[in-house]
C-alpha positions as CSV (number, residue, x, y, z in Angstrom):
1,M,183.3,-78.3,-228.7
2,I,180.7,-77.1,-226.7
3,N,177.9,-75.9,-228.8
4,K,175.5,-73.0,-227.3
5,L,172.4,-71.2,-229.0
6,K,174.3,-67.7,-230.3
7,T,174.6,-65.0,-228.2
8,D,173.3,-62.8,-230.2
9,I,169.9,-64.8,-230.4
10,V,169.7,-64.9,-226.7
11,N,170.4,-61.3,-226.1
12,E,167.8,-60.4,-228.6
13,L,165.5,-62.9,-227.0
14,Y,165.9,-62.1,-223.7
15,A,165.0,-58.7,-224.2
16,K,162.2,-59.0,-224.9
17,V,161.1,-60.2,-221.7
18,P,159.0,-57.6,-219.5
19,S,160.7,-56.7,-216.6
20,D,157.9,-57.3,-214.5
21,V,158.7,-60.9,-215.6
22,V,162.1,-60.7,-214.8
23,D,161.1,-59.4,-211.5
24,F,158.3,-61.9,-210.6
25,W,160.5,-65.2,-211.0
26,D,163.3,-63.1,-209.5
27,M,164.8,-64.2,-213.3
28,T,169.0,-64.6,-214.4
29,L,169.7,-66.1,-217.7
30,S,171.9,-68.8,-218.0
31,D,173.9,-70.5,-221.0
32,G,172.5,-72.0,-224.1
33,G,169.1,-73.4,-224.6
34,V,166.9,-75.7,-227.1
35,V,165.4,-75.5,-230.7
36,R,162.6,-77.5,-231.2
37,T,161.5,-78.8,-234.7
38,D,158.8,-80.4,-236.0
39,K,158.6,-83.3,-238.3
40,N,159.1,-81.2,-241.4
41,N,162.3,-79.9,-239.7
42,N,160.8,-76.1,-239.5
43,I,161.8,-74.2,-236.1
44,V,158.6,-73.9,-233.8
45,A,160.2,-73.1,-231.0
46,I,163.0,-71.4,-228.7
47,Y,163.7,-72.1,-225.0
48,L,166.3,-69.6,-223.5
49,L,168.0,-71.9,-220.1
50,I,167.0,-69.1,-217.0
51,H,167.6,-69.3,-213.4
52,T,164.3,-68.4,-211.1
53,H,163.9,-67.6,-207.1
54,G,168.0,-69.0,-206.5
55,H,167.0,-72.6,-208.1
56,F,170.3,-73.2,-210.2
57,K,169.7,-77.1,-211.2
58,P,168.9,-77.3,-214.6
59,C,165.5,-77.2,-216.6
60,E,164.3,-73.6,-216.1
61,W,163.4,-72.4,-219.4
62,L,162.1,-69.0,-221.3
63,K,159.9,-70.6,-223.7
64,Y,159.2,-68.7,-227.4
65,V,156.4,-69.6,-229.8
66,K,157.3,-69.0,-234.0
67,V,154.5,-66.9,-234.9
68,G,155.1,-66.2,-238.7
69,E,158.9,-64.7,-238.8
70,E,159.0,-63.6,-234.9
71,Y,159.3,-65.4,-231.5
72,Q,156.6,-64.4,-228.5
73,L,157.3,-65.1,-225.4
74,D,155.2,-68.3,-224.9
75,S,155.8,-69.2,-220.7
76,V,158.2,-70.0,-218.2
77,Y,159.2,-73.0,-216.7
78,S,160.1,-72.9,-213.0
79,K,161.5,-75.5,-210.2
80,L,158.9,-73.0,-208.2
81,D,155.8,-74.6,-207.5
82,L,153.5,-71.0,-207.3
83,Y,150.3,-72.4,-206.2
84,N,151.4,-75.4,-202.7
85,S,149.6,-78.0,-205.2
86,G,151.3,-80.5,-203.0
87,S,152.9,-83.2,-205.9
88,V,156.4,-83.1,-206.2
89,M,156.7,-82.1,-209.6
90,H,160.6,-81.6,-210.9
91,E,159.1,-78.7,-213.1
92,Y,156.1,-76.4,-213.1
93,R,155.6,-74.3,-216.6
94,Y,153.4,-70.9,-216.4
95,S,151.8,-68.9,-218.7
96,A,154.3,-65.5,-219.3
97,D,151.5,-63.3,-218.7
98,E,150.3,-61.5,-215.2
99,E,147.8,-64.7,-214.7
100,R,150.7,-67.4,-214.4
101,T,148.3,-70.3,-215.1
102,L,149.7,-73.5,-214.6
103,L,150.3,-75.1,-218.0
104,A,152.0,-78.4,-217.7
105,T,154.3,-80.1,-214.8
106,Y,157.1,-82.2,-215.2
107,Q,158.8,-85.5,-213.7
108,Y,162.1,-85.9,-214.6
109,N,162.4,-90.0,-215.1
110,S,166.1,-91.1,-216.4
111,L,169.1,-88.8,-215.6
112,R,171.6,-91.6,-217.6
113,P,169.0,-91.8,-221.3
114,I,169.5,-94.7,-223.2
115,V,167.5,-93.9,-226.8
116,G,163.7,-94.9,-226.7
117,T,163.8,-94.1,-223.0
118,S,161.3,-91.3,-221.0
119,L,163.6,-88.6,-220.2
120,A,160.4,-87.1,-218.4
121,T,156.4,-87.3,-218.3
122,Q,155.2,-84.2,-218.7
123,F,150.9,-83.3,-217.4
124,K,149.4,-81.2,-219.4
125,N,145.2,-80.7,-220.0
126,G,144.0,-84.1,-217.6
127,E,146.9,-86.3,-219.9
128,Q,150.4,-87.1,-219.3
129,S,152.9,-88.1,-222.6
130,E,156.6,-88.6,-222.5
131,Y,159.8,-87.1,-223.7
132,L,162.0,-89.5,-225.4
133,Y,165.8,-89.6,-225.5
134,G,166.6,-89.5,-229.7
135,G,170.1,-90.0,-228.5
136,E,172.6,-87.5,-230.7
137,S,172.7,-86.8,-234.2
138,L,173.3,-84.3,-236.8
139,P,171.0,-81.7,-236.8
140,P,169.0,-80.0,-239.4
141,E,170.4,-76.8,-241.6
142,C,167.7,-74.7,-239.9
143,V,169.1,-75.7,-235.6
144,N,172.9,-74.8,-237.5
145,E,171.7,-71.4,-238.0
146,Y,171.4,-70.7,-234.1
147,A,174.2,-72.6,-232.9
148,S,177.3,-71.4,-232.1
149,S,179.2,-73.8,-234.4
150,V,178.1,-76.0,-236.8
151,G,178.9,-79.7,-237.9
152,H,178.5,-81.2,-234.8
153,V,176.0,-84.1,-233.2
154,L,173.6,-83.1,-230.9
155,P,172.0,-84.5,-228.2
156,F,167.4,-84.5,-229.0
157,W,164.3,-86.1,-227.1
158,V,161.1,-86.2,-228.8
159,D,157.9,-85.1,-227.8
160,S,154.3,-86.6,-228.1
161,D,153.3,-84.3,-231.0
162,G,157.0,-85.8,-232.7
163,H,158.7,-82.6,-232.6
164,K,162.4,-82.8,-232.2
165,H,163.8,-80.8,-229.0
166,W,167.7,-80.0,-229.6
167,G,170.1,-78.9,-227.2
168,L,172.3,-76.1,-227.4
169,I,173.1,-76.4,-223.7
170,G,176.8,-76.3,-223.6
171,A,176.7,-79.8,-222.4
172,V,174.4,-82.9,-222.5
173,P,171.6,-82.5,-218.9
174,F,171.1,-86.0,-218.5
175,V,174.4,-86.3,-216.5
176,D,174.0,-84.0,-213.8
177,P,171.2,-84.9,-211.1
178,F,167.9,-82.9,-212.0
179,F,166.7,-82.1,-208.2
C-alpha cells in the first residue's frame, strides 16, 4: 500500500502559502510529504512535497513548523540556486518571506541507503551535519494521524537533533536519482 499525507492536510497547509510565494517559485504541489518528530514523538514540522521552476525530481519541499497547535510556513527547499553561489548542491533551503534568505544547502550522499549511513549532508550556519537513514519502522501514533493509511512501516531518517523524518511520500524516494 502506498502511504501518503492525507489530502485534506496537504490542501489545508498549501492554502496557507501566500500567492506571491507560489508565483515567485512557480510552485506546484506534488504528492506526499514528511512528518518530523522530536525525541519524545511530538510533531515539530511537516514538509509538503512540491516542484519549483519546472524541476520535477524529488526533494523540493515547503516546511511548516508547529507553533502551539498551528503550523506556520517556515521555508522553501528548492533545486534552484537563487544567488548563483557556484556550489554544486542538490537542494537549497530559503526563508519563505520576501527576503528569501539562504538558510542551508544539502548534498545527497546515497541513492540506495543502508541503515546508519548518511543520506544527505546539511551545510547550515557554517556547520556540517548528516541525515542518517534509519530504515523502515512503524511510526509513532502521532504520525498516523497524518497518514493516508495506518499500520504500515514507513521509511525514516534522523537529523543531527535526533529528530525523525517520516516519509509519507508514496514511495521510498531513495531508489530514484535525486539529480
